[in-house]
N, C-alpha and C positions, 0 to 999 in steps of 0.2 A: 168603266176599269175594262179591261180587258180580261177574260180568264183564260186566254192564255198563255201558257204558261213555258219558263225557259227551263231547257235541261242540261242534266250535266253526268259526268261518269264518270269515279274516282272511286280511291279506295275508302273502304269505313274507318280506317287507321292513318294516324298522321305517320309523315314521318323524319328520320331527325331532324331534317331542318322547320318542320313545324306544322306545315301543311299537309292538306290529302292530295296527292299523284293522283292526277287524272288518267284516264282509259289508255291516252297513248303514251304518256309515260310512262306507265306499271307495263307496256307491251314492249314498249322498243328497249328498256329495260331487262327484256329476257333476249328480245335478239342479241343489246350489245354481251352479254351474259354466254351467250352460245349457246343457248338454252332451247331453242326454238328446232324443232324437226326440216330436213330440207322442206316437206309439203308445208308445213308453216313459216319459213322465213319465207318462203315465195307469197303466200297469200300475203302476212305481215307487207311485204316490201310494196306487192300491187296496189294493195292499200294503202299506204303511206305514200305512193308516187299520184294516187287518185287525187288523195288531201293538197299535198303538195301543188299539184297541176291549179287543182279548183277553187279552193278555199285558203286566202289570204294567210300567212303569219302574220299573228298583232304582233312579235316584236320586228319585222320588217319595218311596219309603217309606223309603229312607234318603239323605240329600242328600251324607255324605263317602263313601257308598258304593264312587267314585272318585280321592279323595281320594289324590294321589300322595303326598303323606307317610305318613300312615294307612294305604293300601292300595295302598304302590307297585307298579305294573302291574297293578291289576285289570281283569280280563276276565270278560265274559260268556261262560257253557257252553251249551247246552240240554241240560237231564235228557235221557236216553237216552228217557224215555217219552213227550219233550212230541213224540208224530209231528204233530199237526194242523201246528203249530210249524214246525217241520223240513221238513216236506214244501212247507209254503208259502218255503222259501228259492228255492228254483227260478226264479221270475222274477228273485230277487236277481242270482243265477249266471250266471243268459243274459245279461243287460246287461250286468253287469261284462265276461264271455270279447267281447261285442259289441263295447266298445269297448276291449279288450287290457289289461285290468287284472287281472292276478294275486288269487289267491282261492285258498288251499288249506283242505281240511277238514285237521282234528288233531280225534284224538279220545285218551279217556283216563280209566283209571279214579278216577283222583285227581288232578284240577288244580292241587288246591294246597289252603291256608287257605281255608276256605266265610266268607266274610264277605255273603256274602246267599243268601238263596234261596225261591221261591217253586215253583209247580206245574211253572213249565216250566223254567225255566233257574238256576243257581246261577253266582254274582260270585266265583270265587276269584283268590286272588294265588296266583302258584305260587313254590313252595319250591324247584324246580330248575326249571332249564329245561326246555322242554316240545318233545319231537320227534314228529316226523309217526307214524303208527302205520298 
């Protein structure tokens, strides 16, 4: 069995819809709410542009991947081999920290039932509650 662990960055608390928003959702919410400074907005926009150009959007491939009835609680996890994509999370984490938005790093060798996979990520439905390690 592989010792490589999938990685996810998310809010430590559930949102009103019942899930833990991920790092991108948290940062996108700050931008949508107009809370980013001009410099933060440029970093956020450039970072989103990089991910849009290099990492597939699971919903483009399978629009049902996050369907709450088909895949309740589905969450994206970086593959441990996605080193460049993982390295590019740092600007988001800085922005969140600067705004007092908590974000934790989770790791799991078995994040759940895989409902989507590509070279950078998997989307998994947790089979049991995930904890920090």
